[in-house]
BAGUPA-536873 format. One record per residue (C-alpha): residue number from 1; x, y, z. Coordinates in nm, 4 decimals. Example, Ala and Ser with C-alpha at 12.3 -4.5 7.8 and 13.67 -1.06 7.14 Angstrom:
<nodes>
NODE  nr       c1       c2       c3
NODE   1   1.2300  -0.4500   0.7800
NODE   2   1.3670  -0.1060   0.7140
</nodes>
This chain:
<nodes>
NODE  nr       c1       c2       c3
NODE   1  -1.4743  -2.2825  -1.0022
NODE   2  -1.8581  -2.2850  -0.9664
NODE   3  -1.8622  -2.4583  -1.3198
NODE   4  -1.6370  -2.7038  -1.2431
NODE   5  -1.8135  -2.8026  -0.8759
NODE   6  -2.1766  -2.7854  -1.0883
NODE   7  -2.0276  -3.0290  -1.3467
NODE   8  -1.8943  -3.2625  -1.0554
NODE   9  -2.2335  -3.3631  -0.9913
NODE  10  -2.3656  -3.3795  -1.3296
NODE  11  -2.1113  -3.5915  -1.4157
NODE  12  -2.1682  -3.7988  -1.1289
NODE  13  -2.4839  -3.8519  -1.2502
NODE  14  -2.4380  -3.9670  -1.5983
NODE  15  -2.1429  -4.2277  -1.4652
NODE  16  -2.4167  -4.3808  -1.2564
NODE  17  -2.6478  -4.4699  -1.5879
NODE  18  -2.3575  -4.5388  -1.8534
NODE  19  -2.2719  -4.8045  -1.5700
NODE  20  -2.6200  -4.9499  -1.6117
NODE  21  -2.6873  -4.9066  -1.9773
NODE  22  -2.5904  -5.1207  -2.2833
NODE  23  -2.5761  -5.0748  -2.6710
NODE  24  -2.8261  -4.8187  -2.8320
NODE  25  -2.9371  -4.7035  -2.4857
NODE  26  -2.6077  -4.6089  -2.4130
NODE  27  -2.5245  -4.4332  -2.7519
NODE  28  -2.8485  -4.2093  -2.6768
NODE  29  -2.7056  -4.1400  -2.3272
NODE  30  -2.3662  -4.0330  -2.5073
NODE  31  -2.5520  -3.7740  -2.7435
NODE  32  -2.7577  -3.6753  -2.4567
NODE  33  -2.4325  -3.5953  -2.1951
NODE  34  -2.2563  -3.4155  -2.5063
NODE  35  -2.5067  -3.1783  -2.5338
NODE  36  -2.5704  -3.1178  -2.1784
NODE  37  -2.5087  -2.7578  -2.0857
NODE  38  -2.3123  -2.8002  -1.7792
NODE  39  -2.1028  -3.0877  -1.8792
NODE  40  -1.7377  -2.9503  -2.0448
NODE  41  -1.5549  -3.3349  -1.9136
NODE  42  -1.5814  -3.6651  -2.0180
NODE  43  -1.2989  -3.8548  -1.8611
NODE  44  -1.4678  -3.9830  -1.6275
NODE  45  -1.7297  -4.1280  -1.8636
NODE  46  -1.5109  -4.2911  -2.1011
NODE  47  -1.3420  -4.4913  -1.8155
NODE  48  -1.6818  -4.6613  -1.8160
NODE  49  -1.6414  -5.0443  -1.8421
NODE  50  -1.9877  -5.0246  -2.0240
NODE  51  -1.8686  -4.7344  -2.2597
NODE  52  -1.5152  -4.9018  -2.3327
NODE  53  -1.7305  -5.2345  -2.4478
NODE  54  -1.8942  -5.0494  -2.7739
NODE  55  -1.5435  -5.0630  -2.9011
NODE  56  -1.5243  -5.3072  -3.1957
NODE  57  -1.9112  -5.3250  -3.1958
NODE  58  -2.1191  -5.1030  -3.4287
NODE  59  -2.1546  -4.7876  -3.1761
NODE  60  -1.7793  -4.7875  -3.2049
NODE  61  -1.8229  -4.4153  -3.3484
NODE  62  -1.9654  -4.3028  -3.0380
NODE  63  -1.6574  -4.3785  -2.8312
NODE  64  -1.4604  -4.1797  -3.1272
NODE  65  -1.6892  -3.8793  -3.0520
NODE  66  -1.6986  -3.9228  -2.6837
NODE  67  -1.2774  -3.8665  -2.7256
NODE  68  -1.3543  -3.5924  -2.9521
NODE  69  -1.5658  -3.3474  -2.6741
NODE  70  -1.3263  -3.5045  -2.4592
NODE  71  -0.9605  -3.4113  -2.6476
NODE  72  -1.0435  -3.2512  -2.9403
NODE  73  -1.2185  -2.8913  -3.1249
NODE  74  -1.4573  -2.8097  -3.3487
NODE  75  -1.2106  -2.8349  -3.6658
NODE  76  -1.0856  -3.1750  -3.5687
NODE  77  -1.4526  -3.2907  -3.6145
NODE  78  -1.4697  -3.1309  -3.9346
NODE  79  -1.1954  -3.3076  -4.0401
NODE  80  -1.3240  -3.6298  -3.9587
NODE  81  -1.6831  -3.5859  -3.9922
NODE  82  -1.7002  -3.8546  -4.2611
NODE  83  -1.6289  -4.1195  -3.9812
NODE  84  -1.8461  -4.0002  -3.7193
NODE  85  -2.1930  -3.9309  -3.6395
NODE  86  -2.3849  -3.6353  -3.7101
NODE  87  -2.4024  -3.3766  -3.4268
NODE  88  -2.7258  -3.1759  -3.3209
NODE  89  -2.7127  -2.8257  -3.3064
NODE  90  -2.6872  -2.8550  -2.9392
NODE  91  -2.3575  -3.0899  -2.9651
NODE  92  -2.2172  -2.8051  -3.1982
NODE  93  -2.2326  -2.5478  -2.9629
NODE  94  -2.1094  -2.7315  -2.7116
NODE  95  -1.7886  -2.8645  -2.9556
NODE  96  -1.7678  -2.5023  -3.0216
NODE  97  -1.7477  -2.3878  -2.6756
NODE  98  -1.4730  -2.6517  -2.5773
NODE  99  -1.2890  -2.5031  -2.8833
NODE 100  -1.2643  -2.1793  -2.6762
NODE 101  -1.1441  -2.3911  -2.3800
NODE 102  -0.8568  -2.4687  -2.5987
NODE 103  -0.7902  -2.1617  -2.7629
NODE 104  -0.7679  -1.9931  -2.3843
NODE 105  -0.5475  -2.2743  -2.2241
NODE 106  -0.2457  -2.1878  -2.5217
NODE 107  -0.3491  -1.7741  -2.5455
NODE 108  -0.4200  -1.4912  -2.3147
NODE 109  -0.5108  -1.3054  -2.6137
NODE 110  -0.7331  -1.4489  -2.8992
NODE 111  -0.7711  -1.2783  -3.1918
NODE 112  -1.0973  -1.2614  -3.4042
NODE 113  -0.9477  -1.3727  -3.7223
NODE 114  -0.8321  -1.6822  -3.5344
NODE 115  -1.1857  -1.6993  -3.3209
NODE 116  -1.3709  -1.7190  -3.6783
NODE 117  -1.1233  -1.9308  -3.8270
NODE 118  -1.1761  -2.2094  -3.5655
NODE 119  -1.5318  -2.1621  -3.4486
NODE 120  -1.6580  -2.1132  -3.8305
NODE 121  -1.8411  -1.8162  -3.7946
NODE 122  -1.9594  -1.5396  -4.0638
NODE 123  -1.8519  -1.2193  -3.9030
NODE 124  -1.7643  -1.0065  -3.5988
NODE 125  -2.0937  -0.9307  -3.4696
NODE 126  -2.1820  -1.3515  -3.4348
NODE 127  -1.8384  -1.4131  -3.2675
NODE 128  -1.9123  -1.1349  -3.0615
NODE 129  -2.3111  -1.3140  -2.9184
NODE 130  -2.1466  -1.6198  -2.9066
NODE 131  -1.8193  -1.5320  -2.6965
NODE 132  -2.1095  -1.4065  -2.4843
NODE 133  -2.4101  -1.5842  -2.4600
NODE 134  -2.2793  -1.9685  -2.4879
NODE 135  -1.9223  -1.8503  -2.3247
NODE 136  -1.9405  -1.5624  -2.0515
NODE 137  -2.2686  -1.6350  -1.9735
NODE 138  -2.1983  -1.9963  -1.9307
NODE 139  -1.9108  -1.9315  -1.6889
NODE 140  -1.6802  -2.1071  -1.9076
NODE 141  -1.4726  -1.8256  -1.9482
NODE 142  -1.4513  -1.4667  -1.8535
NODE 143  -1.2754  -1.2425  -2.0082
NODE 144  -1.2585  -0.8776  -2.2214
NODE 145  -1.3611  -0.8214  -2.5485
NODE 146  -1.1607  -0.5581  -2.7441
NODE 147  -1.3417  -0.5122  -3.0480
NODE 148  -1.1352  -0.1957  -3.1708
NODE 149  -0.8127  -0.4765  -3.1855
NODE 150  -1.0242  -0.7244  -3.2257
NODE 151  -0.9044  -0.9371  -2.9600
NODE 152  -1.0444  -1.1146  -2.6686
NODE 153  -0.8482  -1.0965  -2.3720
NODE 154  -0.8592  -1.4290  -2.1242
NODE 155  -0.8801  -1.3671  -1.7818
NODE 156  -1.0256  -1.7216  -1.6503
NODE 157  -1.0927  -2.0354  -1.8498
NODE 158  -1.2501  -2.3601  -1.6984
NODE 159  -0.9888  -2.6709  -1.7957
NODE 160  -1.0604  -2.9324  -1.9984
NODE 161  -0.9895  -3.3120  -1.9946
NODE 162  -0.6118  -3.3862  -2.0088
NODE 163  -0.4940  -3.5349  -2.3230
NODE 164  -0.3250  -3.8605  -2.3646
NODE 165   0.0588  -3.7836  -2.2752
NODE 166  -0.0083  -3.4649  -2.1445
NODE 167  -0.0286  -3.5293  -1.7403
NODE 168   0.3477  -3.6244  -1.7923
NODE 169   0.3921  -3.2864  -1.8998
NODE 170   0.1407  -3.1667  -1.6360
NODE 171   0.4138  -3.3410  -1.3627
NODE 172   0.7009  -3.1980  -1.5349
NODE 173   0.5876  -2.8406  -1.5181
NODE 174   0.5320  -2.8643  -1.1506
NODE 175   0.8412  -2.9491  -1.0824
NODE 176   1.0198  -2.7112  -1.2446
NODE 177   0.7733  -2.5306  -1.0749
NODE 178   0.8552  -2.6813  -0.7309
NODE 179   1.2557  -2.6236  -0.8018
NODE 180   1.1834  -2.2199  -0.8966
NODE 181   0.9861  -2.1899  -0.5910
NODE 182   1.2261  -2.3828  -0.3472
NODE 183   1.5328  -2.1839  -0.4738
NODE 184   1.3395  -1.8775  -0.4435
NODE 185   1.2751  -2.0110  -0.0726
NODE 186   1.6383  -2.0350  -0.0294
NODE 187   1.6878  -1.6524  -0.1979
NODE 188   1.4329  -1.5019   0.0681
NODE 189   1.6160  -1.7016   0.3829
NODE 190   1.9240  -1.5515   0.2882
NODE 191   1.8233  -1.2358   0.2420
NODE 192   1.5930  -1.2452   0.5945
NODE 193   1.9584  -1.3522   0.7453
NODE 194   2.1254  -1.0331   0.5848
NODE 195   1.8017  -0.7956   0.6971
NODE 196   1.8419  -0.9338   1.0698
NODE 197   2.2392  -0.8954   1.0102
NODE 198   2.1882  -0.5289   0.8813
NODE 199   1.9703  -0.4761   1.2151
NODE 200   2.1713  -0.6043   1.4264
NODE 201   2.4666  -0.3724   1.2809
NODE 202   2.2683  -0.1087   1.3004
NODE 203   2.1820  -0.1208   1.6600
NODE 204   2.5644  -0.1353   1.7100
NODE 205   2.6380   0.1721   1.5232
NODE 206   2.3182   0.3749   1.7123
NODE 207   2.4977   0.2559   2.0394
NODE 208   2.8193   0.3759   1.9380
NODE 209   2.6823   0.6528   1.7918
NODE 210   2.4338   0.7692   2.0885
NODE 211   2.7422   0.6999   2.2940
NODE 212   2.9805   0.9420   2.1150
NODE 213   2.7226   1.2107   2.1371
NODE 214   2.7287   1.1760   2.4950
NODE 215   3.0361   1.2026   2.5396
NODE 216   3.0844   1.5351   2.2859
NODE 217   2.8342   1.6471   2.5739
NODE 218   3.0294   1.5750   2.8618
NODE 219   3.3691   1.7046   2.6561
NODE 220   3.1246   2.0511   2.5731
NODE 221   3.0445   2.0862   2.9564
NODE 222   3.4183   2.0185   3.1088
NODE 223   3.5811   2.2523   2.9060
NODE 224   3.3391   2.5473   2.9718
NODE 225   3.5311   2.7365   2.7150
NODE 226   3.4688   2.8104   2.3227
NODE 227   3.7357   2.5707   2.1086
NODE 228   3.4807   2.5055   1.8653
NODE 229   3.7226   2.3569   1.5564
NODE 230   3.7978   2.1086   1.8347
NODE 231   3.3866   2.0133   1.9123
NODE 232   3.3644   2.0517   1.5160
NODE 233   3.6403   1.8049   1.4740
NODE 234   3.4434   1.5797   1.7237
NODE 235   3.1261   1.6248   1.5918
NODE 236   3.1870   1.5789   1.2946
NODE 237   3.4838   1.4118   1.1851
NODE 238   3.4997   1.1569   0.8700
NODE 239   3.4219   0.8678   1.0889
NODE 240   3.1382   1.0194   1.3370
NODE 241   2.8231   1.0028   1.1144
NODE 242   2.6364   1.1886   1.3355
NODE 243   2.4124   1.3627   1.1339
NODE 244   2.1594   1.2125   0.8861
NODE 245   2.2211   1.4614   0.5544
NODE 246   2.5493   1.5756   0.4086
NODE 247   2.3851   1.9520   0.4311
NODE 248   2.3013   2.0036   0.7361
NODE 249   2.6447   1.8944   0.8659
NODE 250   2.8074   2.1064   0.6145
NODE 251   2.6003   2.4076   0.7035
NODE 252   2.6362   2.3745   1.1043
NODE 253   3.0043   2.2817   1.0864
NODE 254   3.0465   2.6372   0.8300
NODE 255   2.8388   2.7912   1.1713
NODE 256   3.0596   2.6978   1.4136
NODE 257   3.3785   2.8011   1.2415
NODE 258   3.1873   3.1469   1.2029
NODE 259   3.1971   3.1466   1.5242
NODE 260   3.5498   3.0593   1.6359
NODE 261   3.6622   3.3393   1.3578
NODE 262   3.4169   3.5941   1.5334
NODE 263   3.5915   3.5710   1.8653
NODE 264   3.9496   3.5758   1.7190
NODE 265   3.8470   3.8758   1.5844
NODE 266   3.6550   4.0215   1.9323
NODE 267   3.9169   3.8879   2.1133
NODE 268   4.2408   4.0496   1.9398
NODE 269   4.4592   4.3434   2.0584
NODE 270   4.1869   4.6389   2.0673
NODE 271   4.3969   4.8225   1.8180
NODE 272   4.3925   4.6038   1.5403
NODE 273   4.0385   4.4837   1.5683
NODE 274   3.8405   4.5523   1.2277
NODE 275   3.4768   4.6125   1.2877
NODE 276   3.3777   4.6273   0.9473
NODE 277   3.4846   4.2369   0.9031
NODE 278   3.3442   4.1540   1.2704
NODE 279   3.0078   4.2995   1.1559
NODE 280   3.0252   4.1163   0.8817
NODE 281   3.1163   3.7647   1.0288
NODE 282   2.8107   3.9088   1.2733
NODE 283   2.5789   3.9024   1.0268
NODE 284   2.6928   3.6129   0.7894
NODE 285   2.6473   3.3583   1.0924
NODE 286   2.2931   3.5169   1.1935
NODE 287   2.1911   3.4747   0.7945
NODE 288   2.3323   3.1200   0.8283
NODE 289   2.1440   3.0297   1.1118
NODE 290   1.8050   3.1774   1.0231
NODE 291   1.8240   3.0404   0.6598
NODE 292   1.8968   2.7148   0.7172
NODE 293   1.6922   2.6721   1.0465
NODE 294   1.9924   2.5744   1.2622
NODE 295   1.7397   2.5922   1.5396
NODE 296   1.7796   2.3326   1.7820
NODE 297   2.1160   2.1921   1.7346
NODE 298   2.2796   2.2206   2.0929
NODE 299   2.6324   2.3174   2.0025
NODE 300   2.4854   2.6187   1.7759
NODE 301   2.2360   2.7652   2.0347
NODE 302   2.4661   2.7652   2.3128
NODE 303   2.7288   2.9614   2.1190
NODE 304   2.4002   3.1946   1.9566
NODE 305   2.3708   3.4187   2.2954
NODE 306   2.7475   3.5044   2.2853
NODE 307   2.7334   3.6005   1.8779
NODE 308   2.4125   3.8294   1.9794
NODE 309   2.5894   4.0020   2.2453
NODE 310   2.8788   4.0535   2.0022
NODE 311   2.6740   4.2163   1.7987
NODE 312   2.5622   4.4686   2.0578
NODE 313   2.8829   4.5189   2.1137
NODE 314   2.9367   4.5901   1.7597
NODE 315   2.6798   4.8731   1.7832
NODE 316   2.8161   5.0315   2.0901
NODE 317   3.1706   5.0483   1.9135
NODE 318   2.9935   5.2811   1.6743
NODE 319   2.7576   5.4749   1.7931
NODE 320   3.0083   5.7521   1.9111
NODE 321   3.1107   5.8622   1.5684
NODE 322   3.1122   6.2446   1.6743
NODE 323   3.5008   6.3299   1.6587
NODE 324   3.6124   6.0801   1.3891
NODE 325   3.8451   6.1328   1.1285
NODE 326   3.7269   6.0466   0.7660
NODE 327   3.8794   5.6892   0.7791
NODE 328   3.7343   5.6029   1.1239
NODE 329   3.3771   5.7859   1.0153
NODE 330   3.3904   5.5447   0.6509
NODE 331   3.4661   5.2479   0.8947
NODE 332   3.1403   5.3463   1.1237
NODE 333   2.9100   5.3214   0.7992
NODE 334   3.0517   5.0293   0.7005
NODE 335   2.9700   4.8532   1.0339
NODE 336   2.6504   5.0261   1.0453
NODE 337   2.6058   4.9321   0.6194
NODE 338   2.6731   4.5650   0.7077
NODE 339   2.4415   4.5441   0.9793
NODE 340   2.2215   4.6790   0.8056
NODE 341   2.1111   4.9693   1.0040
NODE 342   2.2628   5.2480   0.8067
NODE 343   1.9727   5.4256   0.7440
NODE 344   1.8594   5.4518   1.0997
NODE 345   2.2677   5.5370   1.2325
NODE 346   2.2015   5.8116   0.9668
NODE 347   1.8599   5.9311   1.0505
NODE 348   1.9915   5.9419   1.4391
NODE 349   2.2905   6.1738   1.3596
NODE 350   2.0270   6.4771   1.1632
</nodes>
């Protein structure tokens, strides 16, 4: 962009001069401007009436030379050198710079072999010096020299004059880009509408979940009992969706079922009470609670007090093992084993 702004002033200067010169003076100006270090666009100068009047005169080859600098390359000059004026060193450098711009226009990565051929250079060192000193330092291209892969990766290149017929192609390309952009905008608008609808549905679902939670809390408070299976069905039914993660849902539901099962063991006829199984359930509930951090789940926390009371009751049932028969003694030992307190119970009896 800096190069283009700088050369705009140079172009304006040469257009004014060309408009006031004719004949050999105009030819000298053409040689001067095609050697200028900051000028890389020539179409506006070609459009000056005084320059066009050179056509059909003895100086017509200089119009061809000016057109070559506007659209051609160093290879084009070599192919038509017999029909064009000889070039001074600065003009040769300029035309090779323009050749690099033409290659950069068509290729993001330019091989050293292609550059060596198009610029008529003999070795890589000479090529890299030219790219650095005469192109990158001049600001007309930016890129990366890859000595290992023998290539030049173009990151920026100044634009050249449009060739005859190229304007139509450029307009078509811009029209295609505009169509693509419009289609992209339509797609984005559809996505926005979909996202808005999704947010609306999520808000409705969130409200429904909140209402359901309040309903469950009221149900639990009103019952005042331990109908755990009913609570679990309300909280974790297939359509409720009150928990975000399936694993948490499964573990909490399992805990509630174990609560219910423990209650059935401890509230049945004492003659049929299976203390060993009751203590096993008690320990399993505590392990599940601690391992998966089920704290702060209201339904679970509200029943944990009862579970701990049940554990104390089970310990009391088996404290007095004196006078028990062999089968009863085995059950008592199994209870303390399940509670993880067998060693302590034996030590207390010694």
